[in-house]
C-alpha positions in Angstrom: -14.0 18.6 -12.5 -13.7 14.8 -12.6 -10.4 15.0 -10.8 -12.5 16.0 -7.7 -14.5 12.8 -8.1 -12.7 9.5 -7.7 -13.7 6.2 -9.4 -12.4 3.0 -8.1 -11.1 0.4 -10.5 -14.1 -1.8 -9.7 -16.5 1.0 -10.5 -14.8 1.7 -13.9 -14.7 -2.0 -14.7 -18.5 -2.4 -14.0 -19.4 0.8 -15.9 -17.4 -0.5 -18.9 -19.1 -3.9 -18.6 -22.5 -2.3 -18.5 -21.8 -0.1 -21.5 -20.5 -3.0 -23.5 -24.0 -4.4 -23.5 -25.5 -1.1 -24.7 -25.6 0.3 -28.2 -22.5 2.1 -29.4 -22.6 5.8 -28.4 -24.2 5.1 -25.1 -23.0 6.9 -21.9 -23.3 6.0 -18.2 -25.0 8.9 -16.4 -24.6 9.7 -12.7 -27.0 12.3 -11.3 -28.3 13.6 -8.0 -32.1 14.1 -7.9 -34.4 15.3 -5.2 -36.3 12.5 -3.4 -35.7 9.5 -1.3 -36.2 9.4 2.5 -33.3 11.8 3.2 -33.9 14.5 0.6 -31.5 13.6 -2.3 -30.8 10.4 -4.1 -28.2 9.1 -6.5 -29.4 8.1 -10.0 -27.5 5.8 -12.3 -28.9 5.6 -15.9 -27.8 5.3 -19.5 -28.0 8.2 -22.0 -27.3 8.6 -25.7 -26.9 12.4 -25.7 -24.5 14.8 -24.0 -26.2 18.0 -22.6 -24.4 21.4 -22.7 -23.8 21.3 -18.9 -22.5 17.7 -18.8 -19.0 16.7 -17.8 -17.8 13.7 -19.8 -15.1 11.4 -18.6 -14.5 8.1 -20.4 -18.2 7.8 -21.4 -19.4 8.8 -17.9 -21.7 11.8 -17.8 -22.4 14.0 -14.8 -24.3 17.3 -15.0 -22.6 20.3 -13.5 -25.1 20.6 -10.6 -24.6 17.0 -9.6 -20.9 17.2 -10.0 -20.8 20.1 -7.6 -22.7 18.0 -5.0 -20.3 15.1 -5.7 -17.0 17.0 -5.1 -14.6 14.9 -3.1 -16.7 11.8 -3.5 -15.6 8.3 -4.3 -17.7 6.1 -6.6 -17.2 2.3 -6.0 -18.9 -0.9 -7.0 -19.5 -3.2 -4.0 -20.9 -6.7 -3.4 -23.0 -6.8 -0.2 -25.7 -9.0 1.3 -28.4 -6.9 -0.3 -26.7 -7.3 -3.7 -24.2 -5.7 -6.0 -24.5 -1.9 -6.3 -22.7 1.3 -7.0 -21.8 3.1 -3.7 -20.9 6.7 -3.4 -18.9 7.9 -0.4 -19.8 11.6 -0.4 -18.0 13.9 2.2 -20.7 16.6 1.7 -23.4 14.2 2.9 -24.5 15.1 6.4 -26.7 11.9 6.8 -28.0 9.1 4.8 -30.8 6.5 5.0 -30.2 3.0 6.1 -29.9 1.6 2.5 -27.4 4.3 1.5 -29.4 5.4 -1.5 -30.6 8.7 -0.3 -28.8 11.4 1.7 -29.1 15.0 3.0 -26.6 17.9 2.6 
């Protein structure tokens, strides 16, 4: 499934950097949750446990439902005027809010 979600070198480098500051056994989790001004929003958190429906790639966890909504996406880490952040280019997204955190499908 992860072959359908691309991670840029900058994103992988930042994820590894963040994980290096966490306790051993920590994972970086990407999820899609309901909410935000457009209906769905991306959530980036840390987790210490893998669930049965999680996909795991190099200490990155994505639950199966979120992975289905992320098919074809690219995860990047960008520096912009509003600050440094993870940015997901999702071809399934029909529209997004101005800040790019929430989107609709």
